[in-house]
C-alpha positions, 0 to 999 in steps of 0.5 A, spaced: 908 639 773 907 634 768 907 637 761 900 638 757 899 635 750 896 642 749 900 647 752 903 651 746 898 657 746 898 658 754 903 662 758 900 661 765 901 654 768 894 650 770 892 652 777 893 646 781 885 645 783 883 646 776 888 640 774 885 636 780 878 638 778 879 636 770 883 630 771 880 623 769 887 619 770 884 615 776 878 613 771 881 612 764 887 609 767 883 603 765 884 604 758 891 604 758 892 597 754 887 599 749 891 606 748 897 603 747 894 598 742 891 604 738 897 608 738 901 602 735 896 601 730 896 609 728 904 609 728 904 603 723 899 607 719 903 613 719 909 610 717 905 606 711 902 612 709 909 616 709 906 621 713 912 620 718 919 616 716 918 609 717 924 608 721 920 613 726 914 609 726 918 603 728 921 606 733 915 609 736 912 602 735 917 599 739 917 604 745 909 603 745 910 595 745 915 596 751 910 600 755 904 595 753 909 589 756 909 593 763 902 595 763 900 587 762 905 585 767 902 591 772 909 594 773 907 601 769 906 606 774 901 611 773 903 618 774 897 622 777 900 629 775 897 628 768 890 630 766 889 623 763 892 616 761 894 618 754 898 624 756 901 619 761 903 614 756 905 620 751 910 622 756 913 615 758 914 614 750 918 621 750 922 618 756 924 612 752 925 614 745 926 622 745 923 627 740 921 622 735 915 620 740 912 627 738 910 624 731 905 619 734 900 624 735 900 626 728 893 626 724 889 625 731 886 628 737 884 626 744 877 626 741 878 620 736 883 617 740 879 616 747 873 614 743 877 609 740 880 606 746 873 606 749 870 602 744 876 597 744 875 596 751 867 595 750 868 590 745 873 586 750 868 587 756 862 584 752 866 578 750 868 577 757 861 578 760 858 573 755 862 568 758 861 570 765 853 569 763 854 563 760 858 560 766 852 562 770 847 559 766 851 552 766 851 553 774 843 554 774 842 548 769 846 544 773 841 545 779 836 544 774 838 537 772 840 535 779 832 537 781 829 535 774 823 532 777 822 536 784 815 539 784 814 546 788 809 551 789 809 556 783 807 563 785 803 569 782 802 575 787 806 571 792 800 566 793 800 559 791 798 558 784 799 552 781 805 546 782 811 547 777 817 543 777 823 547 780 827 545 774 822 549 770 823 555 774 831 555 774 830 554 766 826 561 766 832 564 769 837 561 763 832 564 758 832 571 761 840 570 761 840 568 754 836 574 752 841 578 756 847 575 752 843 577 745 842 584 747 850 584 749 851 581 742 847 586 738 850 592 742 857 590 740 855 591 733 854 598 734 860 599 738 864 595 732 866 602 729 873 605 728 872 613 729 880 614 729 882 618 723 876 623 725 881 628 728 878 633 733 871 634 729 873 635 721 878 629 720 885 631 717 888 634 711 894 628 711 893 622 707 891 617 712 889 610 711 883 609 716 881 602 713 888 599 714 888 602 722 881 598 722 884 592 719 889 592 725 885 594 730 879 588 728 874 593 727 868 591 722 866 598 720 869 605 719 865 611 722 862 615 716 861 622 720 867 625 723 863 630 727 858 624 730 864 620 731 867 624 736 861 626 740 857 619 739 856 616 746 850 612 744 854 606 744 855 607 752 848 608 753 846 602 750 851 598 753 849 601 760 841 599 758 843 592 757 847 592 763 841 595 767 837 589 764 842 584 766 842 587 773 834 587 773 834 580 772 840 578 777 836 582 782 829 578 781 833 572 781 836 574 788 829 576 790 827 569 789 832 566 792 832 570 798 824 569 799 825 561 798 830 561 803 826 564 809 823 560 814 816 562 812 818 559 805 824 554 807 824 551 800 832 552 799 838 552 803 843 557 801 850 555 802 854 558 808 859 561 804 854 566 801 851 568 807 853 572 813 851 573 821 849 578 825 853 582 830 847 581 836 843 575 834 847 568 834 842 564 830 842 569 824 844 566 817 843 572 812 843 572 805 847 578 804 850 577 797 843 576 794 841 582 798 847 586 795 845 584 788 838 586 789 841 593 792 846 594 787 841 594 781 839 601 783 846 603 782 846 600 775 840 604 773 843 610 776 849 610 771 845 609 765 841 615 768 847 619 769 850 618 762 843 620 759 842 626 763 850 628 761 848 627 754 841 631 754 843 638 752 850 637 749 851 641 743 855 638 737 861 636 737 866 634 743 865 637 750 869 636 756 862 633 759 863 627 755 869 625 760 864 623 765 861 617 761 867 612 763 866 612 771 859 610 771 860 605 765 867 602 768 863 601 775 857 598 772 861 593 768 865 591 774 859 590 779 855 586 774 862 581 773 862 580 780 855 579 781 855 573 775 861 570 778 858 570 785 851 567 783 854 562 779 858 559 785 851 560 789 847 556 784 853 550 784 852 549 791 844 550 792 840 545 796 832 544 796 828 542 802 824 537 799 820 535 805 818 542 805 816 543 798 812 537 799 808 540 805 807 546 801 803 542 796 798 539 801 794 545 800 790 542 795 787 549 793 793 549 788 790 544 784 784 549 782 786 550 775 787 543 774 780 542 777 777 547 772 780 544 766 778 537 768 771 540 767 772 543 761 774 536 758 767 534 761 764 539 756 763 545 761 765 552 758 771 555 762 767 561 765 762 556 768 768 551 770 771 557 773 765 559 777 764 551 780 771 550 782 771 557 786 765 555 790 768 548 791 774 551 794 770 556 798 766 550 801 772 546 803 775 552 806 769 554 810 769 547 812 776 546 813 776 540 808 781 538 803 778 536 796 781 529 796 777 528 802 770 529 799 766 524 796 763 524 789 756 525 792 759 532 795 762 533 789 756 532 785 753 538 789 757 543 785 757 539 778 754 532 776 761 532 771 765 530 777 767 522 777 772 518 781 778 520 776 778 527 779 782 524 785 788 522 780 788 530 779 789 532 786 797 530 786 803 535 784 806 530 779 800 528 776 799 536 775 805 537 772 805 531 767 798 533 765 800 539 762 800 539 754 802 546 751 809 547 749 814 550 754 809 548 760 812 545 766 811 538 763 817 533 765 817 531 758 818 538 755 822 540 761 827 535 760 827 536 752 829 544 754 835 541 759 837 537 753 837 543 748 840 547 753 846 542 754 847 543 746 847 551 746 851 552 752 856 546 750 855 542 757 
């Protein structure tokens, strides 16, 4: 059985089923590289502060760098006989450099060690996620530029609402994703705290130099309270919260694409590379990737609730329950990263059925708001204009007529303010072009936003 870092007080070997139950090495092996980096900085500090001999510090650093190289090459073999990756690395280091390795754990505990590793991992992961989100934004922006002037029906309550530019809809996704990046960046600020040097919970009597370690590891802040430092997992909860919102956004985007790709809507065509078929029905082309993105959202939410629930009743400071924070974190990050890459590929190959978009816009009730605002422009109060237009729509539906087929005499039965210029409003391109509010679906504003996103995303 692998030697434990804490075995001195015990006479009996750990029961085999206890090791299996308490082991975290299958999960925390993800932190192996960060464990080495943190240990290298710690060893350098111990040597600099003359807590251990300088020659021993150099020997430890050399051994750790060798392990780090094997980790990066993928040749390091994780031994599941150890309870965690920290113990595994300590054992391999001892095999490499002998008893000198025993000096490495001076002035630190696994409690502050593991949080340091996790914070380093989270910082790098956030940077990678932001890059992945940016790639998805660029892919969506490419589609927006390709279909910049295409008008489609806009929906509220899944009913035809008003004409909108398809590019305007796509830019809405980019806005959502930009907020996700901002949340990640903000979360990173509270992750960027070095806790190494907090010990098990009270700090250490040895003259360590925490600022030196902070500089070596690239942290911006030092933790101020050793008890809080080893027991704080707020940063993981916050990270999972940000991931949950990203997942929700990706799910909403996926749902739009699923709906618009159905035969009932038939507005978009999803590339076959992102679909699967049916084992029974030969004609099927199923948007499984999008459905799974939608479905996995519940798993991300579950990860957040899992960690929140685990923390709810924990007394200060460290408790072994905190070991259960990593699996939900790691799995959520892996899922989101995969989804971002898949959606970037999907949007790069998406096609629009322009013919069907035009057919859907032949339902002239979609111009009802434009008609009401036309009447407002003629001096009628909006509530009255709304009522007049509602009656006009009802009349056309009852008599199976389009508004454009009515003559002025018929229109004047609803309001004397209707003139021939109303017919110019019953047009999708006119509808979007007449919008005047900043941020609206007017092609002028949309093109400006595309130009702005070109600069922001450095396209």
